[in-house]
C-alpha positions as CSV (number, residue, x, y, z in Angstrom):
1,M,-1.9,16.0,-13.1
2,R,0.8,13.6,-13.5
3,G,3.1,13.0,-16.4
4,K,5.1,15.4,-16.7
5,V,8.8,15.9,-15.1
6,S,8.2,19.4,-13.0
7,L,11.6,21.1,-12.9
8,S,9.9,24.9,-12.0
9,L,9.4,23.8,-8.3
10,L,13.1,22.7,-8.2
11,A,14.2,25.8,-9.8
12,S,11.8,28.0,-7.2
13,A,13.0,26.0,-4.1
14,L,16.6,26.7,-4.9
15,V,16.4,30.6,-5.8
16,V,16.7,32.8,-2.6
17,N,14.0,35.3,-1.2
18,A,13.9,38.5,-3.8
19,F,13.5,40.9,-0.2
20,A,17.2,41.8,0.9
21,A,17.5,42.7,4.0
22,D,20.1,44.8,5.9
23,D,21.1,43.4,8.8
24,L,19.3,40.5,11.2
25,A,16.5,42.6,12.1
26,G,16.0,43.5,8.6
27,M,15.6,39.7,7.6
28,F,12.7,39.2,9.1
29,K,10.8,42.5,8.6
30,E,11.3,41.9,5.0
31,G,9.8,38.4,5.4
32,K,6.7,37.3,4.1
33,A,3.9,34.6,4.8
34,S,2.3,32.6,2.3
35,G,0.1,29.4,1.7
36,Q,-2.5,27.6,0.2
37,I,-6.2,25.7,1.7
38,R,-7.2,23.4,0.1
39,A,-10.8,21.5,0.3
40,F,-10.7,18.0,-0.9
41,Y,-13.9,15.0,-1.4
42,I,-12.8,11.9,-3.0
43,D,-15.6,9.5,-4.1
44,R,-14.6,5.7,-4.9
45,D,-17.1,3.1,-6.3
46,Y,-15.3,-1.0,-6.4
47,S,-16.7,-3.6,-7.9
48,G,-15.4,-6.9,-8.8
49,I,-12.7,-8.5,-6.5
50,A,-13.4,-5.6,-4.0
51,S,-17.0,-3.9,-3.6
52,V,-16.8,-1.0,-1.1
53,H,-17.7,2.3,-1.3
54,R,-15.7,4.8,0.3
55,D,-15.7,8.6,0.5
56,A,-14.0,11.3,2.4
57,T,-14.1,15.1,2.7
58,A,-10.6,17.1,4.2
59,I,-10.1,20.8,4.8
60,G,-6.3,21.9,5.0
61,G,-3.3,23.1,2.9
62,Y,-0.4,24.8,4.7
63,L,1.2,28.2,6.1
64,K,4.8,28.7,5.2
65,Y,6.9,32.0,6.1
66,E,10.1,33.0,3.9
67,T,12.8,35.6,5.5
68,G,14.4,37.9,3.6
69,A,17.6,37.3,2.4
70,W,20.7,39.0,4.6
71,N,24.0,38.8,3.0
72,G,23.1,35.7,0.7
73,L,21.0,33.9,3.8
74,S,17.2,33.1,4.4
75,L,15.2,31.0,6.5
76,G,12.1,29.0,5.6
77,A,9.4,27.0,7.6
78,A,5.7,25.3,6.6
79,F,3.2,24.0,9.0
80,Y,1.2,21.4,6.9
81,T,-2.1,20.1,8.1
82,S,-4.9,18.1,6.9
83,N,-8.6,17.6,8.8
84,G,-11.3,15.3,8.1
85,L,-14.6,16.5,8.0
86,F,-18.3,14.3,8.0
87,L,-16.4,11.6,8.7
88,G,-18.3,10.3,11.7
89,D,-16.6,6.9,13.4
90,K,-13.3,6.9,11.9
91,T,-12.4,3.4,13.0
92,T,-14.0,0.3,13.9
93,A,-14.3,-1.5,16.6
94,T,-10.7,-3.8,16.4
95,G,-9.2,0.0,15.6
96,T,-8.4,-0.5,12.0
97,D,-9.2,2.2,9.4
98,N,-13.2,1.7,8.2
99,P,-13.1,0.7,4.7
100,K,-15.7,2.9,3.9
101,V,-13.8,5.8,4.7
102,D,-11.1,7.1,1.6
103,P,-7.7,6.9,3.8
104,T,-5.7,9.0,0.8
105,L,-6.6,12.1,2.6
106,L,-6.0,11.9,6.5
107,G,-3.7,11.0,8.5
108,K,-2.8,7.4,10.5
109,S,-6.0,5.7,11.6
110,N,-7.7,8.7,9.5
111,D,-7.4,11.2,11.6
112,S,-6.1,14.6,11.4
113,V,-3.0,15.3,10.9
114,T,-0.6,18.8,11.7
115,Y,3.0,19.0,11.5
116,L,6.0,21.0,10.7
117,G,6.6,20.2,6.7
118,E,9.3,22.7,5.7
119,A,12.3,24.2,7.7
120,Y,15.1,25.3,6.1
121,V,18.4,27.6,6.0
122,Q,19.1,29.0,2.1
123,Y,22.1,30.7,0.9
124,K,22.9,32.2,-2.5
125,N,26.5,33.5,-3.3
126,G,26.5,34.4,-7.1
127,N,25.1,31.9,-9.3
128,T,25.8,29.2,-6.4
129,T,22.3,28.1,-4.4
130,F,22.4,26.0,-1.3
131,K,18.9,25.0,0.7
132,G,19.4,22.6,3.5
133,G,16.9,21.1,5.7
134,R,13.1,20.1,5.5
135,Q,11.8,21.1,2.1
136,K,9.5,20.4,-0.9
137,L,11.2,18.8,-4.2
138,D,10.2,17.4,-7.5
139,T,12.6,15.5,-9.4
140,P,12.1,12.5,-11.9
141,M,12.5,9.6,-9.3
142,A,11.5,12.0,-6.0
143,G,9.0,14.4,-5.8
144,S,6.1,15.4,-3.7
145,D,3.9,13.9,-5.6
146,D,1.0,15.9,-5.0
147,A,-2.1,13.9,-5.8
148,R,-4.4,14.7,-2.2
149,M,-4.7,16.7,0.6
150,L,-1.0,16.9,1.3
151,P,2.4,16.3,-0.4
152,N,5.1,14.3,-0.1
153,L,8.5,16.1,1.2
154,F,12.1,15.9,2.1
155,E,15.3,16.4,4.3
156,A,17.4,16.9,2.1
157,Y,21.0,19.1,1.5
158,V,20.9,20.8,-2.2
159,L,23.4,22.8,-4.1
160,S,22.7,24.3,-7.6
161,N,24.9,26.1,-10.1
162,T,24.6,28.2,-13.0
163,D,27.6,29.9,-13.9
164,M,27.9,27.9,-17.3
165,K,25.3,29.5,-19.8
166,D,22.2,27.4,-20.5
167,M,22.9,24.5,-17.9
168,T,21.7,24.1,-14.1
169,L,23.5,21.6,-12.4
170,I,22.6,20.3,-9.2
171,A,24.0,18.3,-6.6
172,A,21.9,17.0,-3.8
173,H,21.9,14.3,-0.9
174,V,18.6,13.1,0.6
175,T,18.2,11.7,4.2
176,K,14.4,11.4,4.8
177,F,11.1,11.0,3.2
178,A,7.8,12.1,4.8
179,Q,5.3,10.6,3.0
180,G,1.9,13.0,2.4
181,T,-1.5,11.4,2.4
182,F,-1.6,10.1,-1.4
183,G,0.3,7.3,0.2
184,R,-2.0,5.8,2.5
185,A,-3.5,4.6,-0.7
186,Y,-0.6,1.4,-1.0
187,N,0.0,-1.7,1.3
188,G,3.6,-2.4,0.3
189,G,4.6,-4.5,-2.1
190,V,4.7,-4.5,-6.1
191,L,2.0,-2.2,-7.1
192,S,3.3,0.3,-4.0
193,V,6.7,-0.2,-5.1
194,T,6.2,0.4,-8.5
195,S,3.8,3.4,-7.8
196,G,5.9,5.8,-5.9
197,Y,5.4,4.3,-2.2
198,S,6.9,2.2,-0.5
199,L,7.9,-1.9,-0.6
200,V,6.9,-2.5,2.8
201,N,3.9,-1.2,4.7
202,S,3.7,2.6,5.0
203,K,0.3,3.7,5.9
204,D,1.3,5.1,9.0
205,Y,3.8,7.2,8.4
206,V,2.0,10.3,7.2
207,G,4.0,13.5,7.9
208,E,6.8,11.9,9.6
209,F,10.6,12.2,8.4
210,V,11.6,8.5,8.5
211,D,14.8,7.4,6.8
212,M,15.3,7.0,3.3
213,G,15.7,3.4,3.4
214,S,13.9,2.6,6.2
215,Y,10.8,4.3,4.6
216,A,11.8,2.3,1.0
217,I,12.5,-1.2,2.3
218,G,12.6,-1.4,6.0
219,Q,16.5,-1.1,6.5
220,N,18.0,2.0,7.6
221,T,21.0,3.5,4.6
222,D,22.9,6.4,4.3
223,G,20.5,8.2,2.4
224,V,20.4,9.1,-1.2
225,S,23.1,11.2,-3.0
226,V,22.1,13.2,-6.5
227,A,23.6,14.5,-9.1
228,A,22.0,16.1,-12.3
229,A,22.6,18.4,-15.3
230,V,20.0,20.5,-17.2
231,Y,20.5,22.0,-20.6
232,T,18.8,24.5,-22.2
233,G,20.9,26.1,-25.0
234,I,19.3,24.8,-28.5
235,P,15.9,27.0,-28.9
236,G,12.6,24.3,-28.1
237,L,15.3,21.6,-26.2
238,K,15.6,20.7,-22.8
239,L,17.8,17.7,-22.4
240,Q,18.1,16.5,-18.3
241,L,20.2,13.6,-16.9
242,W,20.5,12.6,-13.0
243,D,21.7,9.5,-11.3
244,Y,20.5,8.6,-7.8
245,Y,22.2,6.7,-5.6
246,A,20.1,5.3,-3.1
247,H,22.9,3.5,-0.5
248,D,22.9,0.2,-0.6
249,I,19.6,-0.3,-2.3
250,L,19.8,0.6,-5.9
251,N,21.3,3.3,-8.5
252,A,18.7,4.9,-11.0
253,I,19.8,6.7,-14.2
254,Y,17.2,8.7,-15.3
255,A,17.9,10.8,-18.9
256,E,14.9,12.6,-20.7
257,A,14.9,14.7,-24.1
258,N,12.2,16.9,-24.5
259,Y,12.1,19.1,-28.3
260,G,9.0,21.9,-29.4
261,W,8.9,24.1,-32.1
262,S,6.3,25.8,-34.1
263,M,5.3,25.4,-37.5
264,G,3.4,28.5,-37.8
265,G,-0.9,29.3,-37.9
266,G,-0.7,28.0,-34.1
267,I,0.4,24.8,-34.5
268,S,3.0,23.9,-32.1
269,P,4.3,19.9,-32.2
270,Y,6.6,18.3,-30.0
271,V,8.1,15.3,-28.8
272,A,9.9,13.7,-26.4
273,A,11.9,11.0,-24.6
274,Q,12.7,9.6,-21.5
275,Y,15.0,6.3,-20.0
276,I,15.7,4.5,-16.5
277,R,18.0,2.2,-15.8
278,E,18.1,1.1,-12.3
279,D,20.7,-1.9,-10.5
280,N,21.3,-2.6,-7.3
281,I,24.4,-1.4,-4.9
282,G,26.2,-2.0,-2.2
283,N,24.3,-4.2,0.4
284,D,21.8,-5.2,-1.8
285,Y,19.1,-4.3,0.5
286,A,15.9,-4.9,-2.1
287,G,17.7,-7.6,-3.5
288,E,19.0,-8.1,-7.4
289,V,17.7,-4.8,-8.7
290,E,18.0,-4.7,-12.8
291,S,15.9,-2.7,-15.0
292,N,15.0,-0.5,-18.1
293,F,12.0,1.8,-18.7
294,Y,11.8,3.5,-22.2
295,G,9.1,6.0,-23.0
296,A,7.7,8.1,-25.9
297,K,5.9,10.9,-26.4
298,A,4.4,13.7,-29.5
299,G,1.8,15.6,-29.3
300,A,1.0,19.4,-30.7
301,K,-0.9,22.2,-29.7
302,I,-3.0,23.6,-31.8
303,G,-4.5,26.4,-31.3
304,N,-6.1,26.3,-27.6
305,C,-6.0,22.4,-28.0
306,D,-3.7,20.2,-26.8
307,V,-3.6,16.8,-28.2
308,S,-1.1,13.6,-27.5
309,V,-0.2,10.4,-27.8
310,A,2.6,7.9,-25.4
311,V,4.5,5.0,-25.1
312,S,6.1,3.0,-23.2
313,H,7.8,-0.4,-22.0
314,N,9.9,-1.8,-18.8
315,S,12.2,-4.7,-19.2
316,S,11.3,-7.7,-17.5
317,E,14.2,-10.3,-15.9
318,A,13.0,-13.0,-14.1
319,D,15.7,-13.2,-11.3
320,A,15.6,-10.0,-10.3
321,T,13.3,-8.1,-7.4
322,I,9.9,-7.8,-8.4
323,G,10.6,-9.1,-11.9
324,G,12.8,-6.3,-12.9
325,G,10.2,-4.0,-12.4
326,T,11.1,-0.1,-12.1
327,I,11.4,0.5,-7.9
328,T,10.3,4.7,-7.6
329,P,9.6,4.1,-3.3
330,W,10.2,7.9,-3.1
331,G,7.2,9.9,-4.6
332,G,8.9,10.4,-8.6
333,M,6.7,9.2,-10.7
334,P,7.8,10.7,-14.2
335,A,6.5,8.3,-16.6
336,Y,4.0,9.8,-20.2
337,T,1.8,6.9,-19.2
338,Q,0.6,7.1,-16.3
339,G,-3.2,6.9,-15.0
340,M,-4.7,9.7,-13.0
341,V,-4.3,6.4,-10.4
342,T,-3.2,3.3,-12.5
343,R,0.6,3.6,-12.7
344,H,1.1,-0.4,-14.0
345,Q,4.0,0.6,-17.0
346,F,6.3,0.3,-14.3
347,M,5.7,-3.2,-13.4
348,S,7.7,-6.0,-15.3
349,G,7.6,-6.7,-18.6
350,T,4.4,-3.9,-19.2
351,D,3.9,-1.6,-22.4
352,A,1.1,0.8,-22.0
353,W,0.0,3.4,-24.2
354,K,-1.7,6.8,-23.8
355,V,-3.6,9.4,-25.7
356,A,-4.7,12.8,-24.2
357,A,-6.5,16.0,-25.2
358,S,-7.3,19.3,-23.4
359,Y,-8.8,22.5,-24.4
360,D,-8.0,25.7,-23.3
361,W,-11.3,27.8,-23.1
362,K,-9.7,31.9,-22.3
363,D,-10.8,32.4,-25.9
364,Y,-14.3,32.4,-24.7
365,G,-13.0,34.8,-21.8
366,I,-13.3,31.8,-19.5
367,G,-10.6,30.6,-17.2
368,L,-11.4,26.9,-17.7
369,N,-9.1,24.1,-19.0
370,T,-10.9,20.7,-20.5
371,G,-8.9,17.6,-20.4
372,V,-9.6,13.7,-21.0
373,Y,-7.3,10.9,-21.6
374,Y,-6.7,6.8,-21.9
375,V,-4.2,4.6,-21.2
376,E,-3.5,1.0,-21.4
377,F,-1.3,-1.5,-19.6
378,D,-0.5,-4.6,-22.1
379,M,0.9,-6.4,-18.5
380,G,3.8,-9.1,-18.5
381,D,3.8,-12.5,-16.9
382,M,6.1,-11.6,-14.2
383,N,4.3,-8.0,-12.8
384,G,3.7,-9.8,-9.6
385,Y,-0.3,-8.0,-9.3
386,S,-2.2,-9.2,-11.6
387,T,-2.7,-13.0,-11.9
388,E,-4.1,-13.4,-14.7
389,T,-2.5,-14.3,-18.1
390,G,-1.8,-11.5,-20.5
391,S,-3.5,-9.2,-18.4
392,V,-4.1,-5.8,-19.9
393,A,-5.2,-2.9,-17.2
394,S,-7.0,0.3,-18.4
395,E,-8.0,3.6,-17.4
396,A,-10.2,6.5,-18.8
397,G,-10.9,9.9,-17.2
398,F,-10.9,13.7,-17.6
399,D,-10.3,16.9,-15.7
400,I,-11.7,20.0,-15.9
401,I,-10.5,23.3,-14.4
402,Y,-11.8,26.4,-13.6
403,N,-10.2,29.6,-12.2
404,P,-13.1,32.2,-11.7
405,Q,-12.6,35.4,-12.9
406,A,-14.5,37.2,-9.0
407,V,-11.9,35.4,-6.8
408,K,-8.5,35.5,-7.1
409,N,-6.4,32.9,-6.6
410,L,-9.2,30.5,-6.7
411,Q,-9.1,26.9,-8.5
412,L,-11.8,24.8,-8.6
413,R,-11.5,21.5,-9.8
414,F,-13.2,18.4,-10.8
415,R,-12.1,15.1,-12.2
416,G,-12.9,11.3,-12.6
417,N,-11.1,8.0,-12.9
418,F,-12.5,5.1,-14.2
419,P,-10.6,2.2,-14.1
420,R,-11.2,-2.0,-15.6
421,E,-9.4,-4.7,-14.7
422,Y,-6.9,-2.8,-12.7
423,Q,-6.0,-5.7,-11.3
424,E,-7.2,-9.2,-12.3
425,K,-7.2,-12.6,-10.5
426,P,-8.5,-16.1,-12.7
427,G,-13.0,-15.3,-12.6
428,Q,-12.0,-11.8,-11.3
429,D,-11.3,-8.1,-11.2
430,M,-11.3,-5.0,-9.9
431,D,-12.8,-2.4,-11.2
432,W,-14.0,1.3,-9.8
433,D,-15.4,5.2,-10.1
434,E,-13.7,7.8,-9.0
435,Y,-14.8,11.5,-9.0
436,R,-12.5,13.9,-6.9
437,V,-13.9,17.8,-6.1
438,I,-11.1,20.4,-5.3
439,A,-10.9,23.5,-4.5
440,N,-7.4,25.5,-3.8
441,Y,-6.6,29.1,-2.5
442,N,-3.4,30.4,-2.8
443,F,-2.4,33.9,-0.7
């Protein structure tokens, strides 16, 4: 589900509705509703340091309305909701979350949650599009990370232009972050801030639009200014460069190159490389930030099979915050070497590698795709999470996606992940077996 930078969602978010209206009344008359109903069951059985067995079931999704375009202007809004099922007593006597309930499908204190997640104005003039307000973004270092019931959302002001052939230019300013349900897996600290979420404890922030700095490190800031260029002018090649200026926290540069070609006979190799550089700026609210992350990936599509191998390295800096690990507090998770759950590749001094394979069964007349992977993380001594010297974490997993022909727009998904030595301490480890059953119906 992870492991790819998605520009398609951002591009679709920046394109105005194709429905044109003659007047203001027609703008709403030509509007359309869309959405998704999602049902999710998760079961995780820990062993080692933790021995709890937890699960949860929820149903929810989102309902969205977009007007038609009137003189290039359109509006949009969407409500998001997640509602627990069969949870029994959700809280303990002290009012804290029940450890037997998986928190990543639910809101604060494992309650159901509903909120206005999108509310924006959009304007298109020629090849220039502006979108401002609450919205969904998917960029390398700030994204929706839609791994559980509800995605991360943003308050942002985004300008894009495609006047230059094969080039998309993007400028944005992001002011607020609304954490999705997956963020409730973390309690702050090194594990959280290198896995896409806050350095401070943010478990209660589901659906709340919080100042970007306050969410990330507990200090209000002037938000995050973003500039990007994406070039696709050479067949098979995509180049992208992003700069995130998180005021008084850090500046992050993300660069990526992807190239694929056909050798004939149904064989299409591809290669990719990525680089992240971070430095502290302004008032240095996150302390000294200095990190370099390198990643590379190679693979091939052979008929209906896709096989790949990826490697990555994160720098280590003794005087830097979290030992020089890569900080990513707003849902950004572009690394080729991340697991379904284990995201240790951004920790200080970590070397990681991953192998993956998938197969599309369409030639057999069924809408089925199956995949497996294995990823390993050789963690540096200053990783800040595992205290065992020479700690090596790993994760194996599978992903089965079925789109039944009998029910259009329905997707059924069965996933599993099995981390080993996720956290190592002298004489004890943290392992688990996790299974997920997901149904998505889009309309």
